[in-house]
N, C-alpha and C positions, 0 to 999 in steps of 0.2 A: 238546536240553533244556540244553546248555551256555549259561551266561549272561556268557561273556566268554572272554578268552583261557585257554587251558590249557597254554600252553609248547610250545616245540618239542620236537625229538628229536635228540639227539646221543648219540655213546659216552659223553661226559663226564657227561652228565645221567644216563644209564642207570647208570653206575658210581656217581655221587654218589647216586643213589636207593637203589642197594644198599647204601650206606654209611650212610644216615641212616634212610630209610623202612621197611626191612624187618628191622631187627634184632630188634625185640621177637617178631614172629611167627616169625622165622627160627630163634630159640634155643628155642622151647617144646619141641622134641624132647629137650632136656636133661632134662624132668620131666615132661612131659605123659602119656605112656603109663604110667610108673612110678605117678604119682599116681592114675590111673584105677583100676588094680587095688588099690593101697594103701587108697583111701577106700572103695571098695565090697566089699572083701574077696573079690573074685572069685578063683577058683582060675587061677592062671597056667598050669597044667598041662593045662586043658580046652580042647580045639580050637575048640569053639564060641564060648567067652569071647573067646579071642584073635581069631578072626576077626570077632565081632560088635563088638569095641572098635574094630578096625582100620577096619571098615564105618563106623562112627558118626565115626571121625577123618576119613576120606576124604570123605564127603558134608559133614560140617560145614565143612570147609575149602573145598570146591567150592562149597557154596552160599552160604556167608556172606562169605567174603573174596573168592573168585574172581567170583561172579556178583553178589552185592549189593553190595560195595564197588567192585570193579575195573570191572565192566561197567556198573553202574547208577549208584551214588551218585557215582562220580568225575566223571560228566558233569554233575551239579549244581553247577558252579562258580558261585561269585559273583564275577564279573570275575577269574576265574583262582584264587581263593582258596578254601579248603575248611575244614572243621571244623563243629563243631555249631552254633556261633554264626552262621557264614556261612550255614550251611543254615537257621537260624531267620529270618534276615532274609529270605531269599529267600521263604520260606513265608509270613512275616508279610506281605510286600509284596503277595502275591496272595491273602491269605486274606480270609474274611468278617469283618467288623468285630467281630462278636460272639466270634470265636474268636482274635483278636489277643492278648488278655491271657492265655489260656490256652496258646497256642502260645510267646509269650515266656517265660512260667514254665517250661514244659517244657524250652526250650533252655537257660535259666539253670541248670536242674537238671542238664541232661547236662554244661554247662560245669564245675560244682562237681565232679561225680563223675569227669571227666576228669582234673581237677587232683590227684584223690585217686590216679587212675592213674599220675600223673607222680612220686609219692612211692612206690608200692609196687613199679613195674616196675623201676627201678634196683636195690632192695634183693633182691627175689626173683631177678632175674637174675644179678647178680654172685655171690650166694650159691650159687646153684646151680651155677656154674661152679668156684668156689674149693672146693665140697665134693668136687670130684673128687679133690683131693689125698689126701682120705682112703683112696682105692683104692690109690694109689701108696705112700703112707707114713702108716699108720693112727696113728702118733705125732704127726701134725702136726694131729690134729683139733682141739686146743686152739687152733691158730694160724688156724683158718678165719676167726672174727669180725675179729681184727685186720688180717688181709690183705685180707678184704673191705672194711673201713674205709678202708685206704690207697687201694684201687682206686677207690673212690667219690669220696673226696676228689680224687683227680687226674682223674677224669671231670668233676666240676663245676668244678675250676679250669681247664680248657682251653675252657669254654663261650665265654668271651670271645673266642676267636678266629673265631667264626661257623661256622654251618653248612657254608658254601661250602668253607671251609678243612677242616673236620671230614670232610665228605663225601669230599674228594679223599684224604684221609689214610685214612679208614675203608673207603673202596670197594674197594681192590684186597685188604684183609683179609677183607671179607665175601665176595668172589669166591673166595678160598681156602677159607672156610668153608663155603659152600654147594657147592662142588665137594667138599670132604670129606664133607659130610653125604650127597651122592648116591653117592660111591665106598664108603663103609662100608655103605650101605643096598643098594646092587648086590652088593657082596660077600656079605652075608648071605642075600639073596634067591636067588641062583643055588643055594645049598645047600638051600633050601626053597621053590621057585617055587610051590608049591600055595597059598603065603599070598595070593597074587595074585587068588584067587577072592573075596577081601574086598570087593572094588569093587563086588559084588552087593550092593544094599541089603537084601536079603531077611535077610542075616546080622544087620544091625543091628536089624531088626524082631523077628528070632527072638531076639536077645539081650534085647531090652526084654520080650518075652512071657516068657520064661524066667525073668528076674529082675525081674519087675515092680514087686515090693516096693521093690528097690533102684534103680529105673529113675532117679529123680530124683537120687539120688547119683551115678550113673553120668553122668548128664547134666551135672550140676555140675563133674565131674571132666574130661570129655571137653572142656567149653568152654575149657580152658586151651590148647588146640591152635589156637584162632583168636584169642586175645588178641594185641593188636597190629594187628588188621584196623582198628580205629577211628582208629589213629594215621596209616594211609595217607591217609584223608581230610584230617586235621587238616595233614599236611605237603603238600597239594596244592600250595599256593603257592610252596613251595620248589624243586620240580623239574618241575610239570606233569603232565598227565595221560597223555601219550604215554610219557614215560620211565618212570613207574611202572608203566603197563600193561606194557610191554616187558619191563621187569626182572622182574615177577612171573610172567608166562607163560612166558618163556624160561628163567629161572635158579631162581626162588624156588621156584615150585609144583611142579617135577618132583623138586628136591632134597628138599623137605620129605616129599613122598609116598614117595619111595624109602627116606628113612631111617626113617620110621614102620613102613613094611612091612618093612624090614629088621630092625628091633626086634622085630616080631611073628614074624618068621621064627626069630630068635634065642630067643625064649620057646618056640618049637615044639620047638627042639633041647634047650635048657637052661631049665626052668621058674625054677631058682634065679637066674638072670642078671636076675630083676625087682629085685634090690637096687639095681641100676644099669644099666639094658639099654643106654643110649647108650654109655657108656663102654667096656662090655663087648663092644661091636660090633667094637672095634679090638683089635689084637693087643697084649699085656701090654707090650711095648717101646715102643710108641708112646703109651701113655696119657699119659705126662707131657707130651710136646708137644701132645697134645690138649687136655689142660687148660688148657695156656698159650694155645692158640688158641681154646677155648670161653671162657675169661676175657676175652680181647680181645673176642670177638663179644658177649659179654653186657654189656660197657662200651658198645658200639656199639648193643646193642639198647634201652639207655636212651634213646639219643639221640632217637630217632623222637619219643618221648613228651615228652622235654624241650624238644625244639624245637616241638612242637605246643603245650605249655603257653605258651611265650614268644609263639607267634603269638596264641592265644586269649586271653591276658591283656591283650596290647595291644589287641585288638578290644574287650574288656569296658571298658577304660579309655577309649577314644574313643567307645564308646556310652553312657557315663555309668553304668555298673555298678560301676566299681572308681575310688578317687582316683587322682590323677596318681602315676606312678612314673617313674623315670629309664629311659630307653630308649635303648640304643646300637645305631645301625644298623651291622652286622658286614659287610655287603657294598656295595661301590660300584656293583655291577652288579644287584643285586636288592633291591628296597624291602622285600620280605617277610622278609628274613633280619634278624632283631632279636636282641638280647640284654637282658635285664633283670637288672641284678646283684641286687637285693632278691629278686626270685622265685627266682633261681638258688641264692642261698645259704639261703633258707627252705627249698627243696626238699631242699638237701644235708643240712642239720640234720634236717628231719622223716626223712628215708631213713635216716642214721645212727641215729636213735633208733629206728626200726623194726628195723634190724639188730640192734641191741643187745637189743631188747626179745623178739623173736620166734626169735632164734638160729639159725635154720634155714629152708632153702627150702620143706620140707615144712609146717612151721608157718605159713609166710607164704602158702601156697598157699590157705588157708583165708580170708586176708583178700583175696586177688586177685582173685576170680571175681565177686562179687556187684556191685561197683561199675562194673566194665567191661560186665558183661551188661545192666545198666540203661541204661548209655549207649548200646549197640548198639540196644536196643529204641527208645529216644529217636530215634535216627537213622532207623531204620524207620518210626516214627509221623510224624516230620517229612517223611520222603520221600514216603510214601504221600499225606500231605496236600497237598504240593507238586504230585504228580502229578495228584492230585483237582481242584485248583484250576487246574490249566493250561486246564482244558475242551478246547480245542482240540488235536489232535494227542496225546490220552491215549493212552500205549502200555498197552493192557488186560494183555498178556502180562507186562509190567514189574510191574504191579500185583498180578497173581496170584503172581508169584514172590516179591515182597516180602511178601505176604500169608503164603505159606508160610514164608518165612524169619522172619517175626515170630512165627509160632507156635512154631517151633524155638527162637527167643530166649526167649521166654517159659517155656518148659521149662527152659532154662538159669538163667533167675533163679531159677525154683521150685527147681531142685537147688542153686545157690548159697546160697538163702536157709537151708538146713540149716546152712550154714556160719557163721551170724552169731555164734553163741556161741563158737566156735573161732577167732576173727579177722575174720569178715565185719562186725562191727561197726564196724571202723575206718574203712573207706571211707565207709561210711554217715554215721559222725558226722562225719568229715572234710568230706565234701560237704555236710552240713546246715550245719556251721559256715560254710563258704564261702558257700553260698546265702543264709544269715541276713545274711551281710557285705554281699553284692552287693545285696540286697533293702533292707537298712538304708541303704546308701548312696544307691541311688535314690530311696527314700521320703525320706530325709532332706534331700536337695537339694530335691526338691518341696515339702517342708513349710519349709524355709527360703526359698524363692522366695515363698511365700505370706506368710511373716511380714515380708518386706522389700517387699512390693507397695506399701505406702504411700509409699516412696521412689521409686517408678516415675514416670518422667517421659517424655511423648512429646515429640517436637520443638517442638510448639506451646507446651506447658507450659513447657519449658526456654527458648523465647524469652520468655516472661513473666517467668520467673525472672532472666533477664539484664537485662530492663528495669526490675525492680523493685530489683536489687542493684547494679547497674552495677559489675561487677567490674573489676580492674585487668586491662588486656591486658600479657601477658609475651612477650618473643620467644621463638623456638624452636617447634618442631613436638611437639605431644602426641598419643600413640596411646593411646586407651582401648580395651581388649577388652571384648566383650560377647558373651552367648550368646543375647539375645534379638533377634528379628528387628524389632521395632517400637520398643520402648523404648531409652532412652539409659542407659549404665552406671551405677550408683549412684557409682563413684568419680569420675566426671565432674561428677555433680551435688554431691557433697559438696565437691569442690573448689571450686566455684562459691559454695555457700552457706556454708560454714564458713573457707574460706581466702580467699575474695574475688578469686580470679583466675581467669583463663582465657587460654589461650595463643594466639598470633597465628594459629597455624594448629592445628587440633584434628581429629582423626580419630578416628572411631568404627568399629572393626573388628569386625563381626559374624562369628563363625566358627561354622559349622555342619558336623556330622558326617553325611555322606550314607550311606544304608543300602547303600553298595557299596564294595568295598574301595579302588578309585581312582577320583578324579574325571577325566574326559577334560581334557586339556590345552586351554586356550582357553574352557572352560565354568566356570572356578573363581570367577572374580570380577564382581561388578557394583557401580557406585559411583554415589552421587549428592552434589550439594551441597545441604545442608539450609537453610545460610545463609551469608553471606560469612564465609570462614575455618572453617566447621565442614562436615566432610565425613564421609559415612557409607558404608562399603564392606561389602558382602556377599560372603563367601567360603565355599566348600563344599569340605571334604577327605574323603577316603574312610576308612573305618574302619580301614585298614591303613597309612594315610600319617599322618606326624608333621607338624604345621602348620609352616611356615617363614614366620612373620610378615614378616620384611624381604622376601622375596621377593614375597609377597602385595602389600605395598606399592609395590614396584617396578612391578609389573604395572598397578596402578590410577594410578601416574604417567604412564603413557602416555597415560591419558584426560585427568588434570589436570595440564598440564604447569607450572602453578605451584607444586605440592606440593614444599614443600622437605623432602627426606629426609636432608639432610646432618647436622643436628643434631636427633636425635630422642630423646625421653624416653617411655618405655613406663610407663603406669600400670595396675597390676593390683590387684584387690580380695583382701583376706583378712581376713575378718570373724572376731572373737572370739566364740564361741558360748558363751551364758550359759543353762544348763539351767532349765527350769521345769516345772511340771506341767501345763501347758496343751498343748492341740493333740491331735491323733490318734494322736502317736507315744508308746508307752510309753515311761517314764523310761529303762531299760536300753538300749533303741534310741537313744535322744538320746546316752547316754553313749557308745555304740560309734561312733554317728556323730561326736561331737565327738573322739574319739580318732583315728579315721581322718582327720578332716579336719586335725587338728594335725600328724599324720606324713605328710602327702601331700607329694609332691615339689615342689620351687620351680617354680612355674608358668613363670618366666622361661625355664629349660632346656627346659621342655616345648615352648615355643613357639619355639625357637631365638632367643632374645634374649640379648643381652651383660648380664652381672649390672650392670656398671656404668652402664648405660642405663635400669636398671628401679627405679621406685618404686612399693612396696607401699603400699597404704593401706587402713583399714577402720573398722569400728565394732564395738561390742558389739551383738549380735543375740540376741534371747531366743527360745530353741527349745522 
């Protein structure tokens, strides 16, 4: 089912994956078990409640993270890349035409909700760790918010160093973290080994039957133990499937289960430990070092989602769902490792606002579940659709397992829907706002293309224009960028019609984004001579690649030896949008589109051009 390279396996990649990919799901023991009992008001002194909750946690982690994501979804890579948008492109590519629009919309909705996850995860993770100070020194309760804010500022400040550097730094810390989880869990389990019977799913079923009225609330809280599973897939392109799989099964999964069962064993002995069962697993004298380690781990926990947001944001931009943004490649060896400054600081500001507004990890838990659970449902729906449309080689067992997982995830969504009034509204509104922006940009570009279609010129029509206007030929080479495969760019036509000039050598470069992360070397460019001195070059780039226009021109020069690239001027279009009441878009959407267009990044930087060689031209266009 793999659709491309999934990366190799090395100790460095496994350690890097531990440092970036598993932080989110790996720090859920800090708050998950406590939240289940707090939200559902279950009696922590009741043996059946403890074993039932542990059984739900055990099977949720096993089915959703281990089976669904690690064993099934990670295999559905799109040329080595993962994430809901990559999965959407895979699904759309093989889907029935009637379903393409629906599947694309579902994928965009998943992207929007994942971005919301990128805001909430750093806030809840860091807060839950810093709150451990209240156990060591209750007088420091007032300092929790300022300390969390400083930690978050530090996290977002180091993003420019790239996930490769961050992974190398964070990996060893996470090895210590997961080792600590396992040791604390084993230390508690040996005192009450009977807690291990909770691996029997009958305890989970019994809990649901006994507390049927509270079952959805219980499901909504248990879901916290699997948050971060979706980030595994989003970060696939950074480390590859083998490294992620090995790190999960050898280190992360055993450590998580041991710690959760250790917390359950602690509750069997001391029900009052529910106030913070994670920290109370440790002896009093090591709680402060554990708080420091937990804080470091939660900072790292945020990294998985932040890296995933960068990757998916870049994919959205290249597929035409978002305007141009500045992209910095943070690794010379991995094209998938990118840093988007504007996205990074927008996430930082939103996260700080959340921390200031919600004040505690318990309050944020209500906001955390609903968006992530819907994202997981979307992943399952897209994956089932992909398996179904593959026809040949369909793995019925995988479809059955995914169907079962989908039912469980829908229960999680229903359970989390009860939290909408207590914070769950935030990711929904945040996701809706982003979805609206992406759909507005997509529809606005389409409407703009219709409005400017009267300026569309085919090569034949352009030849007639040249004959009728007889423009002055000026020296040097001009390159005009175009997104249309058959028509000439409006900037070229306007240059002839209004300025009365044409360059001695004119190149029309048509750039298309392919529905794959990367295009194979050697199959990126094709070219033709439309008329003496006028060339057209078609070039494809993957949705994980940043177009390098000078390199594409050098590739074409191998075919056209007389093409002079020593003195090149690049012409880019940037129209001024004038709003009207005409057309299919409502006025508020037009205003939003115009705002996004004005604030998009300089196109020359996006295409790898020197600013001194770029000329921007445009006209007023009514929308």
